[in-house]
C-alpha positions as CSV (number, residue, x, y, z in Angstrom):
1,M,47.4,-125.6,-5.9
2,N,45.6,-128.4,-4.3
3,F,45.3,-128.7,-0.7
4,K,43.4,-130.6,2.1
5,Q,42.1,-128.7,4.8
6,N,44.1,-129.8,7.9
7,I,42.6,-127.6,10.9
8,S,39.2,-128.4,12.7
9,I,36.6,-126.0,12.4
10,I,37.1,-124.6,16.3
11,N,41.0,-124.1,15.4
12,A,39.7,-122.1,12.4
13,L,37.3,-120.3,14.5
14,M,40.1,-119.2,17.1
15,R,42.4,-118.3,14.6
16,I,40.0,-115.8,12.7
17,T,39.0,-114.3,16.2
18,C,42.6,-113.9,17.5
19,G,43.5,-112.7,13.9
20,L,40.7,-110.3,13.7
21,T,41.4,-109.1,17.4
22,L,45.0,-108.5,16.6
23,L,44.4,-106.6,13.5
24,T,42.0,-104.5,15.2
25,W,44.8,-103.7,17.9
26,A,47.5,-102.8,15.6
27,M,45.5,-100.7,13.3
28,A,44.5,-98.9,16.3
29,K,48.0,-98.0,17.1
30,M,48.7,-97.1,13.7
31,V,46.1,-94.7,13.6
32,K,47.3,-93.2,16.7
33,K,50.9,-93.2,15.9
34,P,51.4,-93.2,12.3
35,W,55.3,-92.9,12.5
36,K,56.0,-95.9,14.3
37,N,54.0,-98.1,11.8
38,Q,56.8,-100.4,11.0
39,S,56.5,-102.9,14.2
40,Y,52.5,-102.6,13.9
41,L,52.7,-103.5,10.1
42,F,54.4,-106.9,11.1
43,V,51.7,-107.4,13.6
44,V,49.1,-106.5,10.9
45,M,50.6,-109.1,8.2
46,L,50.8,-111.9,10.8
47,S,47.3,-111.2,11.6
48,A,46.1,-111.0,8.1
49,M,47.7,-114.5,7.7
50,K,46.1,-116.1,10.6
51,I,42.6,-114.9,9.4
52,G,43.4,-116.3,5.9
53,E,44.2,-119.5,7.6
54,G,41.0,-119.7,9.5
55,I,39.0,-119.0,6.5
56,L,40.8,-121.6,4.3
57,R,41.2,-124.0,7.2
58,Y,44.6,-125.0,5.9
59,C,47.7,-124.1,7.5
60,P,51.3,-124.4,6.0
61,V,53.1,-125.2,9.2
62,V,50.6,-128.1,10.3
63,D,50.7,-129.4,6.8
64,A,54.8,-129.4,6.8
65,M,55.1,-130.9,10.3
66,E,52.5,-133.7,9.0
67,N,54.8,-133.9,5.9
68,G,57.6,-134.4,8.1
69,Q,56.6,-136.6,10.3
70,S,55.0,-139.1,7.4
71,F,58.6,-138.5,5.8
72,M,60.4,-139.9,9.0
73,K,58.1,-142.8,9.4
74,N,58.9,-143.9,6.0
75,E,62.4,-143.3,6.2
76,S,62.6,-145.4,9.4
77,K,60.5,-148.1,8.0
78,Q,62.9,-148.3,4.7
79,E,65.8,-148.6,7.2
80,K,64.5,-151.7,8.9
81,E,63.7,-153.3,5.8
82,S,67.4,-152.6,4.7
83,G,68.7,-153.5,7.9
84,Q,71.7,-151.3,7.4
85,P,71.9,-147.9,9.7
86,D,72.3,-144.6,8.4
87,S,76.1,-143.6,8.2
88,Y,77.1,-140.2,8.7
């Protein structure tokens, strides 16, 4: 899979910091109350995802937003060239 880094170094450092903070908090809660680990497990998974995004400097949501915006620009450009509005 080829991907281009799409977040800045500052953004990546913030994602790593927040991810590690939330991961530590959730793990501490899981140790104190192991019978309530389902809700904390979700936080652990989200935190791990943020840490991974920071390390790789690639965010799939940012990529999807950028691709969606470029798709919309191309679509409007084609619409202007053809002179026909979309029919719904």
